[in-house]
C-alpha positions as a printed NumPy array, in Angstrom:
array([[  0.   ,   0.   ,   0.   ],
       [  1.39 ,   3.376,  -1.034],
       [  2.035,   5.98 ,   1.623],
       [  0.041,   9.199,   1.6  ],
       [  2.279,  12.081,   0.518],
       [  1.393,  15.168,   2.526],
       [  2.239,  18.808,   1.854],
       [  4.494,  18.926,   4.918],
       [  6.486,  15.962,   3.601],
       [  6.933,  17.688,   0.252],
       [  8.007,  20.929,   1.919],
       [ 10.519,  19.089,   4.075],
       [ 12.12 ,  17.488,   1.032],
       [ 12.123,  20.815,  -0.819],
       [ 13.959,  22.491,   2.061],
       [ 16.602,  19.763,   2.051],
       [ 17.152,  19.562,  -1.702],
       [ 16.065,  22.88 ,  -3.194],
       [ 14.021,  21.027,  -5.805],
       [ 10.588,  21.868,  -7.159],
       [  7.347,  20.767,  -5.515],
       [  6.316,  18.279,  -8.202],
       [  9.796,  16.756,  -8.384],
       [  9.803,  16.29 ,  -4.609],
       [  6.321,  14.757,  -4.615],
       [  7.335,  12.304,  -7.328],
       [ 10.501,  11.349,  -5.432],
       [  8.54 ,  10.765,  -2.225],
       [  5.964,   8.667,  -4.044],
       [  8.704,   6.473,  -5.516],
       [ 10.278,   6.169,  -2.047],
       [  6.939,   5.317,  -0.413],
       [  7.069,   8.461,   1.693],
       [ 10.553,   7.931,   3.123],
       [ 12.447,  11.233,   2.931],
       [ 15.916,   9.73 ,   3.399],
       [ 15.307,   7.178,   0.65 ],
       [ 13.925,   9.893,  -1.604],
       [ 17.091,  11.965,  -1.12 ],
       [ 19.307,   8.959,  -1.843],
       [ 17.345,   8.174,  -4.998],
       [ 17.528,  11.789,  -6.144],
       [ 21.28 ,  11.874,  -5.651],
       [ 21.638,   8.712,  -7.685],
       [ 19.683,  10.427, -10.451],
       [ 21.922,  13.505, -10.321],
       [ 20.162,  15.775,  -7.855],
       [ 23.291,  17.941,  -7.799],
       [ 22.326,  19.155, -11.267],
       [ 19.081,  20.518,  -9.884],
       [ 20.779,  21.969,  -6.831],
       [ 23.382,  23.785,  -8.908],
       [ 20.65 ,  25.736, -10.655],
       [ 20.113,  27.694,  -7.449],
       [ 22.073,  30.931,  -7.375],
       [ 25.267,  30.815,  -5.34 ],
       [ 25.326,  34.445,  -4.269],
       [ 26.453,  33.968,  -0.67 ],
       [ 29.661,  32.552,   0.717],
       [ 32.906,  33.417,   2.46 ],
       [ 36.479,  34.302,   1.672],
       [ 39.619,  33.165,   3.404],
       [ 43.151,  34.529,   2.99 ],
       [ 46.604,  33.933,   4.396],
       [ 50.289,  34.536,   3.764],
       [ 53.163,  32.075,   3.82 ],
       [ 55.589,  32.093,   6.752],
       [ 58.408,  33.409,   4.557],
       [ 56.294,  36.468,   3.755],
       [ 56.746,  36.286,  -0.019],
       [ 53.363,  34.783,  -0.865],
       [ 49.758,  35.665,  -0.036],
       [ 46.651,  33.886,  -1.296],
       [ 42.878,  34.214,  -1.048],
       [ 39.98 ,  31.947,  -1.984],
       [ 36.252,  32.599,  -2.322],
       [ 33.718,  29.79 ,  -1.947],
       [ 30.089,  30.45 ,  -2.835],
       [ 26.815,  28.905,  -1.704],
       [ 23.123,  29.774,  -1.704],
       [ 22.548,  30.983,   1.868],
       [ 24.625,  32.676,   4.537],
       [ 23.573,  29.941,   6.962],
       [ 25.402,  27.292,   4.936],
       [ 28.455,  29.558,   4.625],
       [ 28.851,  29.399,   8.414],
       [ 28.722,  25.606,   8.616],
       [ 31.691,  23.464,   9.651],
       [ 31.701,  21.63 ,   6.325],
       [ 31.921,  24.918,   4.452],
       [ 34.767,  26.093,   6.667],
       [ 36.726,  22.893,   6.036],
       [ 36.293,  23.327,   2.284],
       [ 37.632,  26.878,   2.512],
       [ 40.675,  25.763,   4.474],
       [ 41.378,  22.921,   2.047],
       [ 41.283,  25.225,  -0.98 ],
       [ 43.454,  27.78 ,   0.832],
       [ 46.01 ,  25.113,   1.784],
       [ 46.211,  23.949,  -1.837],
       [ 46.842,  27.484,  -3.079],
       [ 49.465,  28.19 ,  -0.413],
       [ 51.278,  25.004,  -1.416],
       [ 51.161,  25.988,  -5.093],
       [ 50.089,  29.539,  -6.019],
       [ 49.731,  28.457,  -9.648],
       [ 47.353,  25.622,  -8.794],
       [ 43.928,  25.432, -10.409],
       [ 42.071,  24.734,  -7.186],
       [ 38.706,  24.467,  -8.962],
       [ 39.918,  21.385, -10.816],
       [ 41.935,  19.847,  -8.005],
       [ 40.535,  16.349,  -7.425],
       [ 40.476,  16.625,  -3.632],
       [ 38.847,  20.063,  -3.72 ],
       [ 36.25 ,  18.925,  -6.27 ],
       [ 35.373,  15.976,  -4.057],
       [ 35.037,  18.297,  -1.05 ],
       [ 32.786,  20.636,  -3.046],
       [ 30.444,  17.751,  -3.884],
       [ 30.46 ,  16.533,  -0.283],
       [ 29.738,  20.027,   1.072],
       [ 26.925,  20.505,  -1.426],
       [ 25.371,  17.234,  -0.321],
       [ 25.729,  18.065,   3.376],
       [ 24.245,  21.541,   3.038],
       [ 21.775,  20.814,   0.226],
       [ 23.035,  23.919,  -1.574],
       [ 24.864,  24.989,  -4.69 ],
       [ 28.503,  25.149,  -3.579],
       [ 31.167,  26.478,  -5.924],
       [ 34.76 ,  27.621,  -5.766],
       [ 34.709,  31.291,  -6.728],
       [ 37.767,  33.476,  -7.171],
       [ 41.184,  32.136,  -6.211],
       [ 44.061,  34.631,  -6.304],
       [ 47.683,  34.812,  -5.267],
       [ 50.445,  37.387,  -5.034],
       [ 53.849,  35.729,  -5.237],
       [ 56.502,  38.349,  -4.627],
       [ 59.961,  36.714,  -4.421],
       [ 61.752,  40.077,  -4.611],
       [ 59.61 ,  41.711,  -1.944],
       [ 56.858,  40.83 ,   0.502],
       [ 53.181,  39.952,   0.415],
       [ 50.396,  40.274,   2.952],
       [ 46.753,  39.283,   3.362],
       [ 43.754,  40.862,   5.062],
       [ 40.207,  39.616,   5.656],
       [ 37.373,  41.821,   6.88 ],
       [ 36.619,  39.633,   9.887],
       [ 33.172,  41.013,  10.683],
       [ 31.637,  39.476,   7.557],
       [ 34.402,  37.239,   6.12 ],
       [ 33.203,  38.373,   2.698],
       [ 36.061,  40.687,   1.653],
       [ 39.742,  39.802,   1.29 ],
       [ 42.688,  41.923,   0.218],
       [ 46.143,  40.804,  -0.921],
       [ 49.065,  43.234,  -1.023],
       [ 52.495,  43.104,  -2.642],
       [ 55.326,  45.278,  -1.312],
       [ 58.635,  46.211,  -2.9  ],
       [ 61.979,  46.805,  -1.26 ],
       [ 63.845,  45.012,   1.485],
       [ 61.761,  46.253,   4.399],
       [ 58.922,  43.985,   5.443],
       [ 55.827,  45.951,   6.526],
       [ 54.755,  45.185,  10.067],
       [ 51.46 ,  43.437,  10.719],
       [ 49.654,  46.6  ,  11.809],
       [ 50.537,  48.45 ,   8.59 ],
       [ 49.227,  45.564,   6.492],
       [ 46.082,  45.381,   8.617],
       [ 45.388,  49.101,   8.279],
       [ 46.153,  49.191,   4.556],
       [ 44.076,  46.073,   3.92 ],
       [ 41.199,  47.61 ,   5.847],
       [ 41.428,  50.772,   3.757],
       [ 41.367,  48.853,   0.47 ],
       [ 38.446,  46.725,   1.655],
       [ 36.484,  49.835,   2.647],
       [ 37.433,  52.296,  -0.116],
       [ 37.213,  49.973,  -3.158],
       [ 39.881,  51.755,  -5.232],
       [ 39.86 ,  51.286,  -9.005],
       [ 43.627,  51.028,  -9.23 ],
       [ 46.931,  51.597,  -7.481],
       [ 47.875,  54.673,  -9.534],
       [ 46.142,  56.984, -11.991],
       [ 47.646,  55.061, -14.893],
       [ 45.91 ,  51.919, -13.64 ],
       [ 42.433,  53.399, -14.14 ],
       [ 40.97 ,  52.24 , -17.489],
       [ 41.515,  54.905, -20.157],
       [ 37.942,  54.629, -21.429],
       [ 36.601,  55.368, -17.941],
       [ 38.84 ,  58.437, -17.613],
       [ 37.735,  59.645, -21.056],
       [ 34.095,  59.186, -20.099],
       [ 34.518,  61.142, -16.856],
       [ 36.314,  63.919, -18.732],
       [ 33.586,  64.082, -21.389],
       [ 30.842,  64.289, -18.771],
       [ 32.666,  67.039, -16.879],
       [ 33.222,  69.087, -20.063],
       [ 29.582,  68.732, -21.114],
       [ 28.364,  69.77 , -17.666],
       [ 30.522,  72.897, -17.751],
       [ 29.455,  73.809, -21.289],
       [ 25.793,  73.478, -20.331],
       [ 26.333,  76.33 , -17.859],
       [ 27.555,  78.553, -20.694],
       [ 31.298,  78.106, -20.204],
       [ 33.461,  78.273, -23.364],
       [ 35.371,  75.141, -24.439],
       [ 38.725,  76.237, -22.975],
       [ 37.239,  77.015, -19.574],
       [ 35.17 ,  73.822, -19.671],
       [ 38.369,  71.829, -20.251],
       [ 40.025,  73.402, -17.199],
       [ 36.976,  72.693, -15.068],
       [ 37.019,  69.108, -16.306],
       [ 40.659,  68.723, -15.255],
       [ 39.742,  69.835, -11.75 ],
       [ 36.89 ,  67.34 , -11.589],
       [ 39.161,  64.586, -12.874],
       [ 41.625,  65.317, -10.088],
       [ 38.771,  64.962,  -7.607],
       [ 37.735,  61.715,  -9.294],
       [ 41.267,  60.329,  -8.967],
       [ 41.428,  61.402,  -5.323],
       [ 38.297,  59.357,  -4.663],
       [ 39.086,  56.276,  -6.75 ],
       [ 42.898,  55.872,  -7.005],
       [ 44.425,  54.096,  -4.02 ],
       [ 47.593,  56.146,  -3.562],
       [ 45.626,  59.396,  -3.988],
       [ 42.864,  58.468,  -1.549],
       [ 42.629,  59.948,   1.923],
       [ 43.477,  57.257,   4.446],
       [ 40.19 ,  55.882,   5.754],
       [ 41.122,  55.781,   9.444],
       [ 41.817,  59.389,  10.419],
       [ 42.384,  58.259,  13.991],
       [ 45.463,  56.392,  12.808],
       [ 46.749,  58.74 ,  10.101],
       [ 45.588,  61.963,   8.478],
       [ 46.668,  62.267,   4.861],
       [ 46.834,  60.242,   1.67 ],
       [ 47.507,  56.526,   1.459],
       [ 50.75 ,  57.36 ,  -0.34 ],
       [ 51.9  ,  59.467,   2.597],
       [ 50.826,  56.771,   5.062],
       [ 53.055,  54.289,   3.25 ],
       [ 55.891,  56.817,   3.072],
       [ 55.679,  57.391,   6.809],
       [ 56.228,  53.681,   7.38 ],
       [ 58.947,  53.357,   4.748],
       [ 57.164,  50.783,   2.606],
       [ 56.221,  50.679,  -1.068],
       [ 53.022,  49.051,  -2.277],
       [ 53.507,  47.621,  -5.772],
       [ 50.296,  45.658,  -6.216],
       [ 47.024,  44.76 ,  -4.559],
       [ 44.041,  42.49 ,  -5.204],
       [ 40.601,  42.855,  -3.641],
       [ 37.896,  40.197,  -3.778],
       [ 34.385,  40.309,  -2.382],
       [ 31.793,  37.562,  -2.251],
       [ 29.455,  37.783,  -5.224],
       [ 31.396,  40.578,  -6.953],
       [ 33.233,  40.308, -10.253]])
């Protein structure tokens, strides 16, 4: 005799698998109402394909630097809900991917067999779409590298590469990483800002000035002033240091005060390109 499939049974299976109502009802019917059997049967049929259709917009990042100070790496792992991102299984996956990248900064962690197996296992344990997102490294054999994670959310990581023989102390890297996480600079220097974006900002500024009746020559000068303001807001070395309680002045002057040179940085944030 077939078991009666109730709405609560269907909803329970939906919450565990992320599948549609009719698909869950069919699976329960075939399993005679046993949820565990239904899940096993669905997995055998490739339930992960259905699960992976759910958007993986949540997740966490993890970052670290090697003991020798020449390498820093960061990894993003995505899932569907913030709840799953805080699970032990998810944390173990993050640490595994990070360990792989620290061991080999050129590794393709997404296609590493052990990582792929852990992704599948974590997806099955959480019932969510789990994916390796961005994986980045700064290997700086002629200088130093550091890592920062915004610990309140664990959703933003910053890697930094430094030139010269002086290794920045931990507090400098923490403060600089915090600034980059907060300020979202477009590039290290003005030359790093995409030329088409600069041209667009210049064109807008000129048009705005001309609409107020200014002649072309004056409009061009006004545009230059606005571009300088744009660079001060969006270029890292030009930006005002975010923590005025620590330092008042530009990021460039903050670095100069501590005798270090920043040559490169990378910023990643969960769900952002």
